[in-house]
N, C-alpha and C positions, 0 to 999 in steps of 0.2 A: 181421874178417869172413872172411878166408881161413882162419883157425884154426877158426872155427865151422863153415864149410862142409866142411873136411877132416874134422873130428870127426864130423859127421853122415853124410857119404857114405862114408868109408873105415873108420871104427871102429864102425859100427852095421849090424846086419842090417836092411835096409829093410823086409822083411816083418814082422818082430817090431816094428819101429818104427811101422809103419802100424797093427799090432794095438794097440799102446799108445795111439796117438792115437784109435783107435776106442773103446777102453775109456774114455778121457778124455772123449770127446764124450758117451757114454751117461751117465757119472757127472755131468758138468756139467749136462746137461739135467735129470737126476733131482734133483740138489741145488737147482738154480734153481727148478724146479717146486715142490719142497717149501717153499722159502723164500716163494714167492708164496702158497702155501696157508697157511703160518704167518701171513702178514700179514693174511689174510682171516678167521682164526679169532677166537674170543672171547678176551679178554685173559687169562683164566685158563688157556687151552690153548696160548697162544703159546709159553711157554718150552719145553714138551715138543716142540713141532714144530720150534723152532729147534735144539734138541739133536739131533733126528733129522736135520735138514739138515746140521749140522756133522759128524755121524757119517758120513753118506753121502759128503759131500765129502772127509773125511779118508780113508775107505776107498778112494775113487776115486783120490785123489792117491797113496796108498800103492801101489795096484795099478798105476797108470800108471808110477810110478817103478820098480817092480821088474820090470815087463815090459820097460821101456826098458833096465833094467840087464841083463836077459837078452839084449837085442839088442846090448849093448855088447861088442865083440870087440877088446880091446887086444892079443891074442896072448899073454897071460900067464894063469897059473892064478888063479882067483877063488874066494873063499869068503865066507860071510856069518855075522855074529855075531848070532844070533837074540835075544840078551839085550837088545839095544838097540831091538827092534821095539816093545815096549809103551811105552817112553819116547817114541819118535818119534810113535806114535799118540796117546798121551795129551796130549803137549805141543801137537801140531798141532790135535787136536780141541778142546781148551780154548780155544786162541787163535782158531780159526775160530768157535766159539760166541760168543765176545766180539764178534768182527767182525760176525756176522749180527745179534746183538742190537742193536748200534749202528746198523746199517743199517735194521733194522726200526723204530727210533726216529727215522728220517729223517736220521741222520748218515751219508749214503750213502758219500761218498768216504772218510771216516775209517774206517768199518767195512770198506769194500772194501780199503783199504790194510792193515788188520790181517789180513784174510783172506789177502792176498798174503804177509804175514809168516809166517802159518801154513803156507803152501805151501813157502816157503823153509826153514822149520824142518824140515818133513818131509823135504825133499831132503837137506839137509846133515847132519841127525842120522842119516838112513838111510845116507848115503855113509860116515859114520864107522864103520858096521858092516860095510862091504865091505872084504875083505882081498885085497890083490894081492901077488904075489911080486915086489914092486918098492917103491920109495920114492915116496910121493905128494907132489906140490908143487902149490900153487894160485896162479893168476894173480888177484890181488885185483881187478884191473880187471873181469874177467869175472864174478867173484863179486858185486861191487857192481852190475854191470849186470843180472845175473840177478835179484837181489833187487828192483832198481828196476823192471824189466819186470813182475815178478809183482805188486808193489804197485800200479803204474799201471794194468795191465790189470784187476786185480780191483776197484780203485776205480772204473774206468769201467764195469765190469759192474754194480756196485750203483747207480751214478748213472743207469743206463738206466731204473731203476724210479722215478725222481723224478717223472715226469709221467704214469705209467700202468703197468699190469702185465698187458697183454694178451699173446697168444701171440707176436706179432711181437717184442715187447720181451723175452720170455723167451728166444727163439732168439738174439737179439742178445747178451743177457747171457751165455748159455751159451757162445757163440763167444769172448767176451772171457775167460771163465774158462778155456777150453781154451788160449787164448793165454797166460794167466798161468801155467798149470801147465807146458805144453810149453816156453814161453820160459824159465821158471826152471830146468827140468831140463836142457835141452840147452845153454843158456848156461853152466850150472854144470858140465856135463860137459866143455864146451870149455875151462873154466878149469883142468881137471885135467891134470897132466902126470905120467907114470909113468916111472921109471928102474929098469930091471930089476936086481934084486939076488938072485943065486942062493941065497944063504944064508937067505933068509926062507922059512919054512914056512907053508903054508896048509892048512886042514882039508879033509876029503874033500868034494869038490864035488858028487858024486852024491847023497849023503845030504842035504846042505843044499839041493840043487836040488829033491829030492822034498819036503822040508819047505816050501820056498818055493812050490812048485806047489800044495801043499795049502792054504797060507795064501792064495795067490792065488785058489784056487777058492772058499774061504770068503768072501773079499772080493767076488768076483763075485756070489756068491749074495746077499750083503747089498745090493750095488748093485742087483741085479735086483729084490729085494724092495722096496727103496726106490722104484725106478722104477715097479714094479707098484702099490705102495701109493699113490704120488702120482697115477698115472693113474686108479686106482679111486676115490680120494677126489675127484678132479676130476669124474669121471663122476657120482658120487653127488651132489656139490654142484651140478653142472649140472642134474641131474634135480630136486633139491630147489628150486633157484631157479626152474625152469620151473613146478613145482607151486605154488610161492609166488606167481609172477606170475599163474598161472591163478586161484588163490584170491583174490588181490587184485583181479584184473579182475572176477571174479564178485561180490566184495563191493562194488566200485565200481558195478557195474551194479545190484545190489540197492539200494544207497543212492540211486542216481540215480532208480530207479523209485519208491522210497518218497517221494523228494522231489517227483517229478512228480505222483504220486497223493495226496500229503499223507497218507501212511500210515506210522505208526510201529509197531514191534513190541517186545514184552516177552517175555522167556523166563526162566522160573524153574525151578531145580532143586529139586524138593520134598524131596529127601533132604538136601541141604546148605543149602538156603535161599539159595543164590547166585542173584542176579538179573542179567540182562543187558539193557540198553536200547539200542535203535538210536538213531542220531544224530537222526532225525526226531522221536523221542519227546521229546528234550530241547527241540526247537523248539516242539512242540505244547503241552507242559506248562510251557514257560518255565523249564526247569531249568538249573542251572549244569553245563556239561560237565565241569568240573574236580572236581565233587562225586562221591564214590564211589557206585557203583550201590546199595550196601546202604543208604545214607542216603535213597534215593528209592524204597524198596520200596512204601510205602503211597501209591499214586496215588489212592486213594479220597478223600483229603482235598481233592483239587482239584475234585471233582465237586459239583454242586448237592446240598444236603442231601436233597432228595426222591429223588435217584438213588443214594444211598449203598447202599441195600439191593440194587439191581440189580447194581452192580459188585462187591459183596462176595459175592453169592450164587454167582457163577461160580467163585470160589476155594474156597468151603467145601463145595460139593456136587458133587465130581467123579463120583460114582457115578450121579447122576441123568441126566446127559447128557454126551456127549463134545464137543459144540460148542454155542455160543450165537451165533446169527447174527441180523442185522437188529435189534440192540438199540441204540437211540439214547439217549445219555446227554448231559447238559448239563455242560460244563466252565466253571468260573468262573475267569477270568484274574486275574492280580494287579491289573489296572486295574479289575476289577469287571464286565467285559464277559462276555456269555454266548456260548459257542461250542458247536456240536453235534458230537459224536463218534459214529461208528458202531463199536460194540464187538463183536468176534468172538473167541472163545476156544476152545481145544482142549486136551485132556489126552492125554499119551502114557503108555501103560501097559507094564509089563514082562510077562513070560510068565505070571506069577502073577495078572495082572489088577490089580496095584497101580499107581496113578498115580505116575509118577516125574518127569514134567516137565509144565509148564503154559506154553502159548504163546498169546499174545493179540495182537491187532492193534487199533489205534485209527486210524480214518480221519476226517479233518476234513471233515465234510459240512455245514459252516455255510453254504456257498454254496447248497447244495440247499435247505436250510430257508429261507434268505433268498429264493431264487427262488420257492418255494412261497408265502411270505408276500406277495411282490410280485404273484404271480398272483392271490392272494385279494383283495388291495387293488385290483388292476386290474379284477377282476370286479365288485367293489363300485362302483368309479368308473364302469365301463361301464354298470352298472345306473342309477347316478345320472345319468350323461350322457344315457341314453335318456330318463329322465324329464324332464331339462332340455330335451332336444331336442323332446319333445312339447309342453312348455310354450312353447318358443321358436317352434315352428311357429304356434301361436296368436298369439304376440306379433308375428311377422313379418307375418301377415295384417293385424293392426291397425296396423302401421307403414307400410302401403303409401303413404299420403299423404306421410309424411316421406321415404320413399325417392324418390318423384317429385320432391319439393322438392330433395333432395340431387342428383338427376340434373340438375336445372335449374342448380343451383349449379356442378356440374362442367362443364356445357355452357358456362356463362358463363366459367369459368376457362379452358376450351379456347379460347373465342373471344378472351379476353384474351391467351392465349399466342400465338395466331395473329397478333393485332395486334402483339405484341412482336416476333415473327419478321419480320413485314413491316416493322416499324420498323427492325430491324437491317439488313434488306436495303436499306432506303432510305438508312440511314447509310453502308452500304458503297458505294452508288451515289454518295452525296454525296462521300465520300472520293475516289472516282475522278474525279469531275467538278470538285472544288473547285479543283485546280491550274489547270485551264483557265478555269473560270468567273471565278475571282478576278482573273485578269489582264484578262479582257474587261470585268469590272464596274468595276475600279478606274480604268480609263482614262476612261470617261464620268463616273464620280463625281468624278474630278479636274477634268474640264472643268466639271461642274456647280458644284463648289466655287469654282473660279476665277471662274465667271460670277456666282455669288452674291456673291463678294468685290467684283466690279466693280459690281454693282447696289447694294451697300452703299455704295460710294464715291460713286456717282452720286446715290443718294438723299440722302446727306449734303450733297453739293454743291448740289443743287437743293431742299434742305429739304423732301423728301418724307417722309411718315410711313409708312415700310415696315419699321420695325425689327422688329416682331413676326413678320410672315411671313418676313423674311430669317432671323431667329433660328431659326424653326421649320425652315426649309430647311437651315440649318447643322447643327441637331441631327439631322435625318434623315440627312444625308450622313455625319455622324460615327457614327451608329448603324449605317449600312450598312457603313462601314469596320470598325467593331468586330466586326460579325457575320462579315465576311470574314476578319478576323485570327484570331478564335476558331476558325473552320472550318479555316483553314490550320494552326493550332497543333494542333488535334485530329486532323486527318487525316494530317499529316506529322510523325511522331515520329522525330526524329533521334537519333543516338547521343549518350550522355552524355559530357560533358567533365569528368572527375573532377579534383578538387583536394583537397588535405589542408588543412583549416582548423580553427581554434578555433571550434566550433559556436556557443557562447554569444556570443562576440564578433561573429561574423558575423550572428547573429540581431539583436543590438543595432543593428548598422549598418543592417540592412534596416528595422527598426522606426523608426529615426530618420528615414528617408527618407519615411515615410508621413505623410500629413496626417490627424490624428485630431481630430475636433471637440472643443472645450474642454469640452463638456458630458459627455464620456465619460471616466471614470476608468480609466486603464490600469495594471494591476498586472503586474510582471515578477518571476517567481520562477525564475531561471535557475540550475540546479544540475547541468547535464550534466558540466561540468568535463572535457570531451573536447577536448584541444588538437590532436588528429591524426585528425579524422573525415574520411572520404573521401566526397565528394558533388559533384554539379554545382551550383555556387552560383547560376548564372543560372536554371536550370530550377527549382531548389528555391525561388528567390526568387518565381517565379510562384505557387507553392503558397501561400507566406506571404501575399503580396499579395492573392490571391483570397480566402483564408479570412478575413483581417482585414477586407477590404472587405465581405464578406458579413455579418460580425459587426457592422460599423458600420451597414450598411443596416438590419439587424434592430433594433439599438438605437435608430435614428432613428424606427422605427415604434412605439416604446413610448409609450403614452399618458401623460397628466398624472397618472393615478392611481399610476404607478410612476416617481417622480422619479429613483430611483437607476439610473444607467447605468454598468455596470462591464464592462470587458474584461480578462480575466486570461490571461496567457501564461506557461506553466511548462515547464521541461525537466528531465529527469533521465536518468541513465545506468543501464541494466540490463546484464545479461550479454550483451555483444557488440552492443548496440543503443542507439540514442538515441531517447527518447520525448518528443514535443512535444505539448502540450495547449493548445488555444485554446477558452476558455469565455466565454460572454456571458450577460447577464441579460435578453436580449430576449424577444420573445413566444413563442418556441419554434416547433416544427413539428408539425403535426397527425400523429397516429399513422398515418393512412392514406397519408401522403406520405413517411414515413421510408424505406420500401423503394424509393422511386423517385428519391430525391434525386441518385443517381449515374447515373441514366439520361440519355443524350444527349437534348437539346432539351426536357427537362423543367425548368420553372421556376415558382416560386410568386410571382415578381415580374412586374409588368406590363412592366417595361423589360428584363428579363433575356433572354439568348440561350439559356439552358439547356445551355451547354457548359462553364461554369466548373468546377463540381465534377467532371464526367466527366474533364476535362483534368487536374485535380488528382489524381484517383485514378490516372490513367494515368501521370503522372510519378512518383508515390510507388511504384507497383508496378514501374515500370521500374528504380527504385533497389533493388528487391528487398524493399520494405517493405510496410506495410499501413496502411489508414486506416479508422477507424470513427467513426460519428456517433451520439450519443445526445442525445435532446431530450425535454423535458417541456413540454407546452403551458402557457403562462402563466408558466414559470419560467426558460427559457433553453435554450441549445444548447451542447454540448461536443463538439469534434472532437479526436480523438487520432491523431497520425501517428507511426508507428514505422519507423525506417530502420536498416539494419545499420551497425555502426561501420566495417567495412571494405568495400572495393569488392565489389559483388555485383550487377552489372548484368544484368537480364533482357532477353530478346529483345524488340525493339520490336514 
């Protein structure tokens, strides 16, 4: 490091050294800029630009080297052998061209390293032409270091272009090239040691200095021309790119406008026959965009046969008119549909009045024609509607009696709805009072029942014939207790207590507990096969018991003309649900009563409370399920209960 600093500060003129570095910076920027332009050129032009880049770099390295040599002041006479100049220039330029070519093919570091080798070749071949009145010796360590610095810095310069080639990267690459050239030269000069030998003769330094100055001037002119050429080319390319962007933007706007207005354009050169179609024409005529335009010149074949004359007349008679506007033609699509196109055409003439170009536009106006057709249809419909309205006015006058009857029916429905509302309000009141009234009623009913039991015992002991009135009193007390129980169950809906059970097995257990008259045939078709169904077994038991008892009561009402009494229970599993069906062959329910069977306090039986089925529906819906009832008078009734497989409790 000390040797290098002493060489640079004590053996070099700092002013000339700074001048050499300045030349190096200009040359580096010029060559890097030319390399960037060469990478952007077309493939056929790239080798020539890479050659120019290598030439400018070589001239710059040569100029920097010899200006730095002029700055070198070892205190001994110096002369130059001009015969070696072409050798150093040719060798360095060829090697640099190879390096730039590799870098352009994205072998950045390898190409840069070869460029570093070309810099070292220029330095050491040129130093061989320098004659001193002394013996030269070289420190191989500095020699190797100078070559390594040149290859590394030049390789880094090319690697800068790996991810982009903007101005900032060009400046960074130029600085690395400056480092490669200056590092190679000054480390190489630090490797040189001179031992004065008076007997060695050197040539006339003034004549060689003049020759060297002339060569340097020529080199500077070349470098200036290269820099000027690169800047001019950059400016021209920038202008060309800007014009290209403007043209592309204008083309994009035109295509977007044509797409919005559904207008396509056709332009034909009448001298060459060349035809140009816009992208919207391909869509309108259902053409293949990959098909050459020349293959699509005859657009007339796409039009309706009756419109061929109109579309061909525009092409064959340019002298009659320069434009054809508002001509509507029918286009037949490949699917056979008809679309309407508005055709406008214009001829462009030269100075002699000869048509040279034909420009036509085709606008899809199918929607306009369809709108006109719809308007015509609407006018016809409006006229027909007017006639119908006039006839309907007469009909309305004749239907006055029917309307009055309908009003009466609606009034009856409103009255019924009001009664239903009052009924619901009464049920709400019952629900609020049931808890209190049930307690107050059950106490005296219990006393009455105890008293009836005492009377029964006394009448038996005294041999009194009071069995019938006592039995009637017991039935009345039991009926009152049953009504109270049903009211409590209906008005107090408690939370469900879910358990996971085998549904079919549970249903078998419930059915086995029920007393079914021997005259009734019970069929069981249990196919749910759900061993892990979640439900409240006690509450759902009330549903089964109530429905089965209703079926039994219905079957007991069947007359002798229908001796067959059958009760069928079936289960099956659907997607996420269990379906239970209970069907009987009883007398059925009248159609007018089907919509009211789930209404509270409604019953078709003389002994019913009217709360059984409403309570059943309430329990099923609390499980998140549904219940439906279908019945045919004289054939029987079928009730279907569907509950979810998993727990899905609704709010009570």
